[in-house]
N, C-alpha and C positions, 0 to 999 in steps of 0.2 A: 504494500500500500504506500509506504513512504517513498519507495523507489519510483512508483508511478507518479506520485505527486511532484517529486523532484524533476522528473522528466518533463511533465507539463509546464512547470515553472521555467525550465531551460528553454523549451520551445517558445513560450510566450516572450521570454527575454530576447531571444534571437529575432522573432518577428518584429517586436517593438524597435529593436536596434536597426533592422533593415528599413523600416518605414521612416525612422528619423533620418537615416542617411539619405534616403530618397528625397525627403523634404529639403535637406541641405543642398543636395546636388541640384535639385530643381531650382532652388533659389540662386545658386551660384551661376547657373546658365545665363540668367538675365541681369546679373549684378553690373555688367558693363553698361547697361542701358537704363537701369532703374536703381534708385537708392536701395541699399541692402535691406532696410526695414520694409520698404514696399515690396521688394522682391520676395522677402520671406513671407509676408502676408499673402502675396499672390500664390506662392508655393503651397502654403497651408490651405488656401481657398480651393486649390485644385486637388490637393491630396486627400482632403476629407471626403469629397464625393467619390474619389477613386477607391478609398478605403471601403466606403459603403458598397460600391459596385463590386469590388473584389470579394468581400465576405458575403455579400448578398447573393452573388452568383454561386459561390460555394454552397450556400444553403439550398438554392434552387436546384443545383446539380444533384445534391444528395437527396432532396425531397422528391424531385420529379424526373430529372434526366436519367439517373441510374435506374430507378424503377420503370423506365421506358414510357413515362407519361410525357412524350415529347411535345405535344400540342400545348398542354398547360405550361410546360417549361418555356416554350417559345413566346406565349402570350405574356407571361410575367417578365421575361427577359426584354421583350420589346418595350414594355411599360417602364421598367427600371432604366433601360439603356437610354430611352428618349428623355426621361427626367434628368438623369445625370449629365447627358450631353448638353441639355438646355442650361443647367446650372453652371457648368464649367464655361460655356460660351459667354454667359452674362458676366461671370467673374473676370474673364480675360478682356472683355470689352471695356471694363472699368479702367484698364491700363492703356487704352489706345492713344491717350494724349501724350504719352511718352514717346520720344523719337527712337525707334528701333529700325535700323537700316534694312534688315531682311524681312520685316513684317509690314504688310499692307495695312496701315493703321485704320483705314475706314472700311476694310473688307470683312464684313461679318461672316460671310460664307467661308472665308479662309479659316477663321477661328473655329467655326463649327466643324469644318472638315478635319482640322487638326485634333479637335476633341473626339470626333467619331473614330479616327484612326487609332488614337491612343487608348480610347475606351475598348475598342475591339481587341487590342493587344492585352489589356487587363483581363478581359473576359476569357481569352484563350489561355492565359497563364493560370488564372484561378481555376478554370475547368480542368486543366491538366493536373494541377496541384490536388484538387479534390478527388480526381480519379485515382491518383497515386495513393492518397490516403485510404481510399476505399479498397484498393487492391491490397495494400499492406494489411489492413484490418481483416480482409477475407482470408489472406494467406495465414495470418496469425490464428484466426478462428479454425481454419482447416487443420493447422498444426496441432492445436489444442484438442480438436476432435479426434485426430489420428492418434495422439498420445493417450487420450482416454480410452479409445478402442483397443490400443495395444495393451494398456494396463488391465483392461477387462479380459482380454485374451489370456494374459499371463496368469491372472487370478483363477481363471477357469482351468488352465492347464495345471496349476498347482493343486487345485481342488481335486483334479483327477489323480494326481500322485498320492496325496495324503491318505485317502481312504484305502487305496490299494496297499500302500505301505503298512498301514495300521492293521488291516485284515491279515496280512501275511505274518506279522509279528504276533498278533493275538493267537493265531493258529499254532505258532511255536509254543506259546505259554500253555495253551490248552493241552498240547501233546505232553508237556512236562507234568501238568496237573493230573492228568489221567493216570500216570504211573507214580504219582505222589513223589516226584523228584525233589530233592533238597535244593535244586537250582531254581525252583519256581519263584520263591520270594525275592532272591537277588535279581532274577530276570524281570520281575514286576517293577522293582526299583529302577533298574536300568531303562526299562521301557518308559517309565514316568518321566525320566530326564530327557529321553529321546523325543517323547511326545511334546514336551515343553518346547523343544526346538522346532519340531514339525508344525505345531499349531500356532505358536506365537512368533518365534524368530523368523520363520519362513514368510511372514507377512511383510517383513521389511524389504525395501528395494534391494539392499545389499547387506551382507554380514561379513565380519572378519573371516578370512580364509581359515585361520586357526580354528575357529568355532566349527566350521564345516568338517575339518579334519578330526576334531574331537568326536563329532557325531558319527563319522565313519568308523572310528575305533570302537565306539559304543555299539554300533550296529554289528560289527564283527563279533564283539563279545556276546551279544544277544544270540547270534547265530551259533556260536560255539557252544553256548549253554544248552542248546537243545540236542546236541549230539551226545551219544553214549561215550564216544571217545573223541578226542580232538581231531579235527580234520586239517588238511594242509591248506592253510590260508596265510598268505604273506602280504603285508602292507608296508612298503618302504616309502619314506618321504624325507625330504631335506628339511632344514630349519625353515620355518615359515615366518617371513617378516610381518611385524605387527600391522603395518599400514595397508597390507594387501586385503582387498575385499572382493567378494564374489556374489553372484546371484545365488540366493539360498536354495538348497535342495536341487542343485544342478549336478553334483557329483554322486551323491548317495544313491540315486536311481541306477547309476551305472554299476555300482557295487551290488545293489539288489539284483540287477539283471544277471550278474555272475552267479550268485547263489541260487537263483531261480532255475538256471539252465545247466548248472554244473552237475555231473553224474556222481555225486558223493555216495548215493545209495547203492549204486551198482558197480562202482570202480574203486578198488582199494588204493589205486594210484591217482585218484582224482585230485585236482589242485585248483586253487585260485591265486593268482598273482596280481597285486595292485601296486602301482608305482606313481608317485607324485614328484615331479621335478619343477623347480622354480629357477628362472633365469631373468633377474630383474622383474619386469612386469609380464613376463611370458610364462604361462603355466602349461605343463604337459602332463596329462593324466591318462594313464594307460592301464587297461585291465586285460587279463587272459584267464580263461577257464577251460578245463577239459570238458568234453561233452560226448554224449552218445545218443544220437537222434533216435535210434531204434528203441531205447529204453526210457527216453525222456518223457516225463509226465507233463502234459500241457496244462497250463492254467487257463481255464475258460474265462476267468475274469481279467486276465492279463491283456497284453497287447498295447498298453499305454506307455510303457517304459521308454524305449529308444525313440519311437515316433514322437512322443511327448517332448523328450529332450531336444530333438531336432527342431521342433517348432519353437521352443523357448530360446534356443540358441539363435535361431533366425530372427527372433524379435529383439533380443537384448544384446546380442553380439553379432550383428548382421555381417559386417566385413572384418570381424576380429576373431574368427574361429575357423577351425577345420576339424571335422569329425570323420575319422576313417574307421570302417567296420569290415572285418574279415571273418567270414564264416566258412571254416574248413571242415573236413570230415570229423575230426576229433578235437578241434580247437576253435574257440571263439575269441576274437580279439577286438578291442575297442581302443582307439587312441584319440584323445581330444587335445588339440592345441588351442589355447585360449589366451588372448591378449587382455589382461585385466585393466 
């Protein structure tokens, strides 16, 4: 609000300065032939009607010309133009007693023609100015609308991720509760912390990258807790600078995708490898998991994972990411290059 008010004040100050300079320039043109005081009054006498014509035309362009009410605009413009031309002509006639070499002192038609030509120039300039203001406002409105639409899309995509993620984790806890595992209570505690991030922090536009990494570790711990014996999951990452931030819940679904499609249940050599590398503001996140398509159990409620991530990356990191997916017979790999 304050920034907008300051901008309006600046624009007003610039316009006032321009008009004052025009008055002075107008007065100086005739200072060779008319005393400065009279020349200044003559300049003011002409500039005030021009001011009315300039801003009056801007109002008419906004009210009638832009909405394509051309006939009404033309009628009003003819009336205002005739009035201003007559006023300026009479003001200039007042100074015909002064000797001006290039001005036919008794030629009222010449004074009227000069007023008509200059008034037409004023109308042309004010029309262009108002059209530029209108175009700028429309572009700003379109930008705001596009941004709101983008934010709505992102919230919709996040809403798709969160329930899917929650249901999978609750299934894990249910499996432990059925066998009365001692891991149930710790898993519920871990889940509560994870859900705090998923439900609250993921609503932020960006979160510290460190926080996303903490949740990845927590997610891995939750997955390990449901296993009878630890499975082969490796997560390697470099030191994470504090200032780096990222779109929330952009990396966790990639990890979830590994666990969802890895063949832990059927392959004793199954593995998941996750690696996070940081080079200044460049992030490289890669995942690999073994798989067996013949024995893989399909999740009927799935399908939002990678496609969802692709859409979110396109919205938030349009020209600043590269997502590579390799689906081989026994290996599934994802590599995300992201400019933070």
